[in-house]
Backbone bond lengths (Angstrom), bond angles and torsions (degrees), N, CA, C in turn:
res aa  C-N    CA-C-N  psi(-1)  N-CA   C-N-CA  omega(-1)  CA-C   N-CA-C  phi
1 M - - - 1.478 - - 1.522 109.65 -
2 Q 1.325 118.57 128.83 1.454 123.12 -179.38 1.521 110.53 -90.06
3 F 1.355 116.23 133.95 1.449 121.72 178.39 1.516 109.40 -115.09
4 N 1.334 116.70 141.39 1.452 120.86 175.90 1.519 109.75 -78.45
5 K 1.338 116.35 146.70 1.463 120.64 178.11 1.516 110.03 -92.09
6 Y 1.320 115.31 147.87 1.464 121.71 179.94 1.508 107.96 -130.43
7 S 1.314 117.88 137.61 1.444 123.35 -173.19 1.518 112.24 -62.26
8 E 1.351 116.81 128.56 1.461 120.65 176.81 1.516 110.64 -64.15
9 R 1.321 117.12 -34.81 1.458 119.74 178.71 1.521 110.88 -64.98
10 D 1.345 117.13 -36.89 1.467 119.95 176.95 1.517 110.60 -63.90
11 L 1.343 117.45 -42.82 1.449 120.11 -179.60 1.516 111.66 -66.29
12 Q 1.324 117.82 -33.83 1.454 120.32 -179.64 1.520 111.53 -65.75
13 S 1.343 117.17 -19.82 1.460 119.39 178.62 1.514 111.86 -67.19
14 Y 1.355 117.40 -17.39 1.459 120.74 177.85 1.523 111.71 -78.27
15 L 1.328 117.95 -18.37 1.450 121.05 -175.49 1.518 110.08 -82.06
16 P 1.345 118.52 146.04 1.455 121.11 -173.77 1.515 111.56 -68.84
17 R 1.337 116.94 143.01 1.453 120.59 176.78 1.524 109.47 -71.87
18 R 1.350 116.35 157.05 1.450 120.80 -178.81 1.526 110.26 -80.84
19 F 1.323 116.59 147.11 1.455 122.98 178.50 1.528 108.65 -116.57
20 S 1.332 115.24 155.49 1.450 119.75 177.72 1.528 110.00 -70.95
21 R 1.344 115.51 159.80 1.465 119.95 178.11 1.521 110.22 -59.97
22 R 1.330 117.40 -38.28 1.464 120.37 -179.83 1.524 110.74 -61.99
23 Q 1.344 117.02 -43.57 1.462 119.94 178.96 1.518 111.09 -64.50
24 L 1.321 116.39 -41.13 1.459 120.46 -179.08 1.527 111.04 -62.21
25 L 1.349 116.54 -44.87 1.457 119.71 179.90 1.520 111.49 -66.05
26 K 1.316 116.10 -35.62 1.460 120.16 178.63 1.521 110.46 -61.98
27 F 1.325 116.43 -48.79 1.461 119.99 -179.92 1.521 111.23 -67.20
28 A 1.336 116.86 -38.87 1.464 120.46 -178.01 1.517 110.99 -62.81
29 G 1.342 116.91 -37.96 1.451 119.86 177.75 1.504 112.21 -63.51
30 L 1.316 117.16 -37.35 1.453 121.08 179.62 1.510 112.21 -69.06
31 S 1.332 116.11 -32.58 1.462 118.67 -172.75 1.519 113.28 -97.45
32 G 1.327 118.32 2.84 1.460 120.26 -174.77 1.508 113.72 -55.67
33 A 1.336 116.87 -43.87 1.471 119.61 -178.78 1.510 110.46 -63.14
34 G 1.333 116.66 -40.77 1.459 119.33 -179.94 1.506 112.30 -65.78
35 L 1.365 117.19 -39.30 1.451 119.95 179.26 1.519 110.80 -64.09
36 A 1.343 116.79 -41.11 1.461 120.26 -179.62 1.510 111.26 -65.92
37 L 1.320 116.62 -46.05 1.455 119.66 -179.64 1.512 111.55 -67.53
38 G 1.344 115.81 -32.55 1.449 119.59 -178.05 1.513 112.81 -62.61
39 S 1.319 117.69 -26.88 1.447 120.03 -179.22 1.524 112.96 -81.25
40 C 1.306 117.36 -8.58 1.468 119.96 -174.16 1.515 112.97 -81.35
41 G 1.333 117.52 -34.21 1.444 120.66 -179.42 1.514 112.87 69.82
42 T 1.334 118.41 24.81 1.458 120.54 -178.20 1.514 111.09 -82.61
43 S 1.330 116.08 161.65 1.458 119.88 177.42 1.514 111.05 -65.76
44 L 1.356 117.02 -31.09 1.462 119.86 177.19 1.517 110.17 -61.96
45 Y 1.337 115.50 -44.30 1.461 118.90 178.78 1.524 110.61 -63.10
46 A 1.332 116.77 -47.02 1.458 120.79 -176.32 1.524 112.22 -61.88
47 E 1.337 115.90 -38.94 1.460 119.73 -171.52 1.525 113.08 -92.09
48 K 1.336 118.02 -34.86 1.462 120.59 -171.42 1.521 113.86 -114.31
49 V 1.325 116.07 -46.75 1.463 119.75 -168.88 1.524 112.04 -87.93
50 R 1.336 118.03 -40.87 1.457 120.07 -174.39 1.516 113.49 -56.94
51 P 1.357 120.42 -43.47 1.466 118.93 179.76 1.522 113.34 -58.80
52 I 1.345 117.73 -24.73 1.462 121.03 -179.48 1.519 110.84 -85.36
53 F 1.348 116.95 -47.78 1.455 120.90 -170.31 1.526 113.73 -91.88
54 E 1.333 119.46 -22.38 1.457 119.77 -172.84 1.526 113.22 -60.02
55 P 1.345 120.41 -44.10 1.476 118.07 177.69 1.517 112.82 -59.57
56 L 1.346 117.50 -38.16 1.449 120.73 179.45 1.525 110.72 -69.78
57 N 1.337 116.76 -42.86 1.461 120.17 176.50 1.522 110.69 -57.56
58 Q 1.344 116.70 -43.41 1.454 120.90 179.95 1.522 110.56 -59.50
59 S 1.316 117.54 -42.36 1.458 121.00 -179.79 1.522 111.09 -62.67
60 I 1.353 116.93 -42.74 1.454 120.60 -179.73 1.525 110.25 -64.74
61 E 1.319 117.24 -43.81 1.450 120.18 -178.34 1.523 111.56 -66.46
62 E 1.337 117.32 -33.96 1.454 120.31 176.05 1.527 110.51 -65.23
63 L 1.344 117.00 -37.55 1.457 120.22 177.70 1.524 110.49 -65.28
64 I 1.326 116.45 -44.06 1.454 120.49 -179.92 1.528 110.67 -65.01
65 L 1.336 117.37 -36.52 1.455 121.78 -178.88 1.519 111.99 -58.46
66 Q 1.354 117.54 -46.02 1.455 122.16 -174.79 1.525 108.81 44.27
67 A 1.332 115.42 74.32 1.460 122.65 -162.08 1.522 115.53 -59.85
68 K 1.314 119.03 -14.95 1.457 119.49 179.42 1.523 111.93 -79.91
69 T 1.327 118.84 -14.36 1.455 122.25 -172.00 1.529 110.72 -89.92
70 P 1.332 118.87 119.07 1.471 120.46 177.63 1.525 111.51 -67.26
71 V 1.332 115.45 148.39 1.458 122.13 175.04 1.523 107.88 -85.83
72 P 1.348 119.32 136.05 1.469 120.56 178.36 1.529 111.40 -56.02
73 E 1.327 115.99 136.79 1.454 121.53 -179.08 1.528 110.60 -103.76
74 F 1.333 115.88 172.48 1.458 122.97 -176.78 1.524 110.15 -105.76
75 P 1.333 117.56 158.36 1.473 120.00 173.62 1.526 110.66 -73.03
76 I 1.319 115.74 160.31 1.465 120.98 178.46 1.526 111.18 -54.50
77 S 1.330 115.91 -36.00 1.474 120.52 -176.66 1.522 113.03 -64.77
78 A 1.335 117.34 -15.44 1.472 121.03 -177.79 1.525 112.94 -87.44
79 I 1.328 118.10 -6.80 1.465 121.12 -177.27 1.529 110.32 -58.27
80 E 1.327 115.57 136.95 1.468 122.71 177.74 1.529 108.40 -111.60
81 P 1.327 117.55 88.39 1.471 120.77 -168.81 1.514 115.05 -63.40
82 N 1.323 118.55 -23.45 1.469 120.63 -176.90 1.523 113.04 -108.33
83 A 1.335 117.37 6.17 1.465 119.81 -173.96 1.525 113.64 -88.74
84 L 1.330 117.49 -19.24 1.466 120.39 -178.35 1.517 109.66 -78.81
85 L 1.322 115.93 109.99 1.456 120.36 -179.52 1.527 110.41 -81.05
86 V 1.314 116.15 156.77 1.462 122.08 178.80 1.521 108.40 -102.79
87 N 1.317 115.82 111.93 1.462 121.21 176.44 1.521 108.65 -104.45
88 S 1.310 116.91 124.22 1.463 121.39 179.36 1.520 109.69 -99.31
89 F 1.329 116.30 128.87 1.458 121.11 178.07 1.526 110.72 -82.13
90 N 1.275 117.77 -54.09 1.456 121.91 -173.82 1.524 109.99 -133.72
91 F 1.329 116.22 -60.82 1.455 122.01 178.06 1.521 107.47 -159.01
92 T 1.302 116.97 162.65 1.461 121.07 176.27 1.520 108.55 -92.85
93 P 1.324 117.72 111.53 1.462 119.74 -175.46 1.528 111.68 -74.30
94 E 1.298 115.55 153.00 1.465 120.96 173.68 1.522 108.21 -99.24
95 I 1.333 116.36 117.15 1.465 121.71 -176.01 1.522 108.80 -123.86
96 D 1.311 116.70 127.11 1.463 122.16 175.84 1.523 108.27 -84.00
97 P 1.331 118.45 110.03 1.467 119.48 -178.23 1.518 113.57 -63.23
98 N 1.335 117.12 -20.71 1.465 120.26 -179.31 1.525 112.57 -75.14
99 S 1.339 116.83 -25.99 1.461 120.33 179.55 1.525 112.30 -110.14
100 F 1.337 117.12 -1.95 1.457 121.78 -177.99 1.521 111.72 -61.96
101 K 1.338 115.84 140.56 1.457 122.92 174.54 1.533 108.72 -131.76
102 L 1.311 115.97 128.68 1.457 120.95 172.36 1.528 107.81 -92.30
103 V 1.323 116.24 119.34 1.464 121.91 179.43 1.530 108.55 -93.41
104 I 1.323 116.88 129.32 1.462 122.42 174.99 1.520 106.84 -125.11
105 D 1.335 116.53 115.94 1.462 119.12 -171.90 1.521 110.70 -148.15
106 G 1.339 116.09 -161.09 1.460 121.84 179.39 1.513 111.45 93.92
107 A 1.335 116.64 -136.45 1.465 122.66 -176.11 1.520 110.11 -81.34
108 V 1.346 114.54 66.58 1.465 121.30 179.47 1.526 108.70 -133.22
109 N 1.306 116.29 158.06 1.463 121.26 179.24 1.515 112.93 -87.50
110 N 1.325 116.56 -17.81 1.459 119.41 -173.68 1.534 110.08 -140.65
111 P 1.338 118.24 71.01 1.468 119.77 -179.63 1.522 111.09 -59.63
112 M 1.343 115.75 148.91 1.461 120.49 -174.25 1.518 111.54 -141.06
113 Q 1.331 114.18 158.84 1.450 122.80 165.27 1.519 107.03 -126.44
114 L 1.317 116.35 118.98 1.458 121.49 -173.93 1.523 110.50 -112.85
115 S 1.322 115.76 132.99 1.458 120.45 171.64 1.523 108.50 -78.74
116 M 1.324 117.11 170.01 1.456 119.30 176.62 1.522 110.56 -65.55
117 S 1.320 117.59 -30.23 1.462 120.25 175.40 1.526 110.39 -63.70
118 D 1.339 116.40 -41.02 1.462 120.49 176.66 1.523 110.81 -62.27
119 V 1.343 115.66 -45.17 1.467 120.06 -178.64 1.519 110.80 -61.69
120 R 1.327 116.78 -43.82 1.471 120.48 -178.07 1.526 112.29 -70.02
121 S 1.328 117.15 -18.66 1.465 119.50 178.54 1.531 112.15 -76.81
122 L 1.322 116.76 -12.61 1.458 121.75 178.98 1.532 109.58 -83.02
123 P 1.335 118.19 161.53 1.470 120.22 -178.18 1.528 111.99 -56.09
124 L 1.327 116.12 131.93 1.458 122.69 178.83 1.525 109.30 -85.51
125 T 1.324 116.09 127.56 1.460 122.10 173.45 1.512 108.63 -113.57
126 S 1.330 116.55 129.11 1.455 121.86 179.58 1.522 109.03 -120.10
127 M 1.331 117.08 138.93 1.459 120.63 -179.55 1.524 109.50 -149.28
128 V 1.338 115.50 146.48 1.460 122.16 176.17 1.518 106.94 -108.75
129 I 1.331 116.46 111.19 1.466 121.63 -172.75 1.521 110.00 -135.25
130 R 1.317 115.31 169.46 1.464 120.59 176.24 1.528 109.79 -95.46
131 H 1.318 115.82 124.71 1.465 122.67 173.67 1.526 107.02 -90.78
132 V 1.315 117.44 122.20 1.465 121.99 -175.39 1.526 109.42 -114.29
133 C 1.322 116.38 122.25 1.457 121.71 179.25 1.521 110.00 -96.75
134 V 1.311 117.11 142.87 1.452 121.85 178.93 1.529 111.66 -64.75
135 E 1.330 117.35 -17.66 1.461 121.62 179.47 1.528 112.51 -76.23
136 G 1.347 117.28 -8.22 1.453 119.55 173.78 1.515 115.76 111.69
137 W 1.331 119.62 0.29 1.457 121.04 177.87 1.525 109.80 -110.73
138 A 1.329 115.88 163.82 1.456 121.63 -179.84 1.519 109.26 -146.55
139 A 1.340 116.21 160.11 1.466 121.44 179.10 1.522 108.91 -149.89
140 I 1.319 116.65 138.27 1.464 121.28 174.41 1.519 107.75 -90.66
141 V 1.333 115.50 120.56 1.464 122.39 -171.76 1.528 109.23 -131.99
142 Q 1.333 115.26 145.59 1.465 119.78 169.98 1.526 108.73 -96.51
143 W 1.320 116.19 119.66 1.456 121.78 177.19 1.526 108.97 -109.85
144 G 1.311 116.57 144.51 1.457 121.82 174.91 1.513 109.86 -133.47
145 G 1.324 117.14 136.90 1.455 120.16 179.73 1.517 111.77 176.92
146 V 1.312 115.82 -156.12 1.461 122.04 -178.51 1.517 109.34 -107.02
147 R 1.325 116.17 137.51 1.460 120.12 179.35 1.535 110.38 -70.94
148 L 1.328 116.61 141.70 1.468 119.99 172.13 1.520 110.59 -59.34
149 Y 1.324 115.75 -31.48 1.458 121.25 177.49 1.531 110.77 -58.25
150 D 1.339 116.58 -43.67 1.461 120.42 -179.16 1.527 111.71 -70.07
151 L 1.337 116.60 -35.05 1.465 119.33 175.14 1.520 111.03 -66.74
152 A 1.336 116.34 -37.78 1.462 120.13 178.58 1.518 111.49 -63.11
153 K 1.330 117.09 -35.27 1.460 119.96 177.70 1.524 111.04 -62.23
154 L 1.327 116.53 -29.57 1.461 120.24 -179.89 1.523 111.90 -76.90
155 V 1.331 116.97 -44.74 1.464 119.90 -173.49 1.521 112.83 -88.62
156 Q 1.340 118.20 -15.58 1.458 123.20 175.47 1.537 112.59 58.11
157 P 1.335 117.57 79.33 1.476 119.96 177.93 1.521 111.51 -58.64
158 K 1.316 115.78 144.49 1.457 120.61 176.74 1.524 109.95 -72.66
159 A 1.322 115.97 158.77 1.470 121.26 -173.21 1.520 111.96 -59.45
160 E 1.329 117.67 -29.85 1.462 120.34 -175.64 1.526 112.98 -86.50
161 A 1.338 118.74 -3.30 1.469 120.77 -179.38 1.522 109.84 -67.46
162 R 1.334 116.93 128.55 1.465 122.07 -177.64 1.523 113.29 -125.74
163 Y 1.338 117.36 -16.72 1.462 120.66 -175.93 1.523 109.52 -135.97
164 V 1.331 115.19 160.67 1.459 121.30 177.36 1.529 107.90 -131.50
165 Y 1.332 116.33 126.50 1.460 122.85 178.36 1.527 109.68 -102.35
166 F 1.327 114.49 144.49 1.458 121.06 178.75 1.519 109.21 -124.68
167 E 1.320 116.66 126.73 1.460 122.31 175.63 1.518 108.98 -112.12
168 S 1.331 115.86 144.36 1.458 121.25 -175.54 1.519 111.41 -122.71
169 A 1.333 115.17 159.11 1.470 120.97 -177.36 1.515 112.15 -68.14
170 D 1.342 118.37 -18.26 1.470 120.89 177.86 1.521 111.87 -94.89
171 E 1.335 117.16 14.30 1.468 124.94 177.84 1.531 112.69 76.42
172 Y 1.323 117.37 8.42 1.462 121.33 172.74 1.526 108.17 -71.87
173 Y 1.319 116.72 153.11 1.466 120.45 178.40 1.518 109.15 -148.01
174 E 1.322 116.09 148.38 1.451 122.63 -179.43 1.523 109.52 -149.12
175 S 1.338 115.98 163.11 1.459 121.41 175.47 1.521 109.23 -140.84
176 W 1.315 115.95 142.96 1.464 123.46 179.12 1.523 109.23 -126.30
177 D 1.320 115.99 155.72 1.453 119.51 166.33 1.521 108.01 -70.69
178 I 1.322 116.21 151.81 1.465 119.48 -172.83 1.524 111.74 -67.96
179 A 1.344 118.06 -30.90 1.465 119.55 179.06 1.524 110.86 -63.16
180 S 1.338 117.69 -42.11 1.459 120.58 177.71 1.531 111.11 -66.92
181 A 1.334 116.50 -39.65 1.459 120.04 179.71 1.527 111.41 -63.12
182 L 1.338 117.22 -33.97 1.461 121.54 -178.14 1.528 112.84 -93.97
183 H 1.333 116.57 7.70 1.463 119.69 174.25 1.531 109.00 -58.88
184 P 1.330 118.62 141.46 1.475 120.07 -175.30 1.518 114.83 -63.26
185 Q 1.342 118.29 -12.34 1.463 120.52 178.64 1.528 113.02 -111.04
186 T 1.305 117.60 18.42 1.464 121.10 173.80 1.520 108.33 -93.95
187 L 1.329 115.66 116.36 1.463 121.50 -175.35 1.517 112.42 -116.71
188 L 1.313 115.47 152.82 1.457 122.25 154.37 1.517 104.60 -97.92
189 A 1.313 115.94 104.21 1.461 121.75 -169.75 1.524 111.64 -91.04
190 Y 1.342 115.03 141.95 1.462 121.08 172.14 1.531 110.76 -128.64
191 Q 1.321 116.70 9.29 1.461 122.06 173.91 1.526 109.67 -131.07
192 K 1.320 115.75 147.06 1.469 122.90 173.35 1.524 107.81 -133.36
193 N 1.324 116.57 123.01 1.461 122.70 179.68 1.532 111.98 51.74
194 G 1.333 115.06 42.15 1.457 121.66 174.84 1.517 115.15 79.84
195 Q 1.315 118.00 0.58 1.462 122.27 -179.65 1.534 109.87 -117.66
196 T 1.341 115.87 166.13 1.461 120.17 176.26 1.525 109.91 -57.18
197 L 1.303 117.12 134.18 1.462 122.23 -178.41 1.525 110.97 -58.63
198 P 1.331 118.80 125.73 1.467 120.86 178.13 1.528 111.48 -68.82
199 L 1.320 115.65 154.22 1.454 120.85 179.65 1.523 111.25 -58.76
200 E 1.332 117.44 -41.62 1.462 119.57 -176.31 1.528 112.79 -67.50
201 N 1.322 117.14 -18.15 1.463 121.13 177.16 1.522 113.05 -97.84
202 G 1.357 116.67 5.62 1.455 118.97 171.69 1.501 117.11 115.92
203 A 1.340 118.85 13.82 1.464 121.02 -179.01 1.528 111.27 -62.61
204 P 1.341 116.80 146.05 1.458 125.08 11.10 1.538 115.24 -86.79
205 L 1.353 119.29 -18.42 1.456 121.75 -178.62 1.522 110.63 -138.21
206 R 1.336 115.75 136.48 1.452 121.14 175.17 1.527 108.71 -141.55
207 L 1.329 115.85 157.41 1.449 120.84 173.68 1.524 110.19 -75.85
208 A 1.323 116.25 142.87 1.457 122.30 174.37 1.521 107.69 -147.60
209 A 1.345 116.83 129.56 1.461 121.27 -178.84 1.522 109.19 -162.42
210 P 1.341 117.82 145.90 1.457 120.38 177.47 1.522 113.58 -86.30
211 I 1.330 117.67 6.31 1.465 121.21 -173.13 1.526 113.01 -109.42
212 K 1.345 117.73 0.64 1.464 121.53 -178.43 1.525 110.83 -133.85
213 L 1.329 116.34 150.46 1.455 121.47 171.99 1.529 110.61 -65.36
214 G 1.323 115.46 160.95 1.451 120.91 -172.52 1.514 115.23 -58.53
215 Y 1.337 118.34 -35.28 1.467 118.69 -176.20 1.522 112.71 -69.74
216 K 1.337 117.77 -12.95 1.460 120.77 174.85 1.531 112.16 -84.82
217 Q 1.334 116.87 -11.89 1.466 121.09 -172.83 1.524 110.33 -97.95
218 S 1.299 115.06 80.33 1.460 123.10 -173.66 1.529 112.15 -59.06
219 K 1.329 114.86 142.94 1.460 121.91 173.13 1.531 109.27 -100.10
220 W 1.343 115.93 163.33 1.466 123.81 176.43 1.538 111.89 52.23
221 V 1.322 116.43 45.08 1.465 121.32 -176.18 1.530 109.90 -68.82
222 T 1.318 115.81 128.89 1.466 121.47 179.73 1.525 113.20 -117.29
223 R 1.342 117.66 -20.49 1.467 120.15 -177.53 1.521 109.53 -144.48
224 V 1.325 115.01 137.49 1.463 123.22 174.49 1.521 106.90 -122.54
225 T 1.322 117.09 120.36 1.467 121.44 -174.51 1.527 110.11 -124.67
226 F 1.316 116.29 121.27 1.464 122.04 174.84 1.530 108.71 -84.63
227 T 1.333 117.03 135.10 1.461 120.47 -176.56 1.521 110.85 -135.04
228 N 1.325 114.46 159.31 1.467 121.09 178.57 1.518 111.59 -85.21
229 E 1.329 117.68 -29.47 1.456 122.23 -175.58 1.524 110.04 -129.16
230 L 1.318 115.35 154.55 1.457 121.67 174.26 1.522 107.71 -82.03
231 L 1.316 115.98 115.73 1.455 120.85 -174.54 1.529 110.83 -77.61
232 Q 1.314 115.76 171.47 1.464 120.76 -177.51 1.520 111.32 -63.09
233 R 1.331 117.18 -38.15 1.470 121.21 176.99 1.531 107.61 -84.99
234 K 1.337 116.85 96.58 1.457 120.91 -174.06 1.529 112.56 -88.57
235 G 1.314 116.28 -34.20 1.453 121.06 -178.04 1.511 108.65 176.67
236 Y 1.345 116.93 152.87 1.462 119.47 -173.65 1.521 111.00 -59.16
237 W 1.325 118.18 -51.87 1.459 120.54 -179.28 1.518 111.86 -80.00
238 V 1.312 117.09 -29.37 1.466 120.72 177.07 1.524 109.88 -62.06
239 D 1.305 116.41 -42.00 1.468 120.06 179.48 1.529 111.93 -67.55
240 D 1.332 116.63 -11.87 1.465 121.53 177.23 1.528 111.57 -101.98
241 G 1.355 116.62 8.66 1.452 119.96 174.42 1.514 116.58 115.64
242 Y 1.344 118.10 -8.64 1.454 120.06 178.65 1.532 109.81 -71.51
243 E 1.350 115.62 157.23 1.460 119.96 -179.87 1.523 110.38 -66.35
244 W 1.324 116.34 141.14 1.466 119.89 -177.91 1.523 112.84 -75.03
245 F 1.332 117.94 -48.77 1.467 119.95 -173.90 1.532 110.91 -68.25
246 A 1.316 117.45 -48.13 1.472 123.52 173.29 1.519 112.89 51.77
247 G 1.332 116.13 46.09 1.457 120.66 -178.85 1.521 112.37 -86.29
248 L 1.335 115.56 157.12 1.468 122.37 177.32 1.529 110.07 -111.23
């Protein structure tokens, strides 16, 4: 299968520019109240405060992310093979990897449907990172798969694309800012700890990244959609009051 090439310099234009420490502290001081309230999950925050502070919080977190900077990884010896818990959202879908197609569409110049054979033909990236759950537990896991960055080079996002939506076979849904999606350590993983990804962990494809909390890392991903605007349905747990950006 032939893939079109897309300029790395063009893709880097999606990543946020760096700000001075003085600018960062200035913005952080303004958003402190919103960050504190955002962690509470109260109905007051959801109904009154979040619409005011959430855009500002998102801007601060994007500055802190500095999406071009890789997160330090762990050695193979640090892997915790039994620490990754299985959280079920709705049900565990049955997916035939032989007929599976990953749809990548939306605000792109070259929409695609990729089989798992197509996905595996792309460069494999492996990383040992900490998976952090909002429930308070964490696990060091080795994930292997294809970078969202490399998929973006194939589909060529349009200049106005700012967000990426993920749909899953279990009806879960999530959305990310495009800078986080194009971070060099954001994967669609099909391996866990050097082995084929188990179904209960999201096979055949799941999101894996050291820059987001666990609820942002969708399992059983079937569609990736680039969009110009953040739609009303932002994410399953986000729509129930969880923070949208959820960065680490």
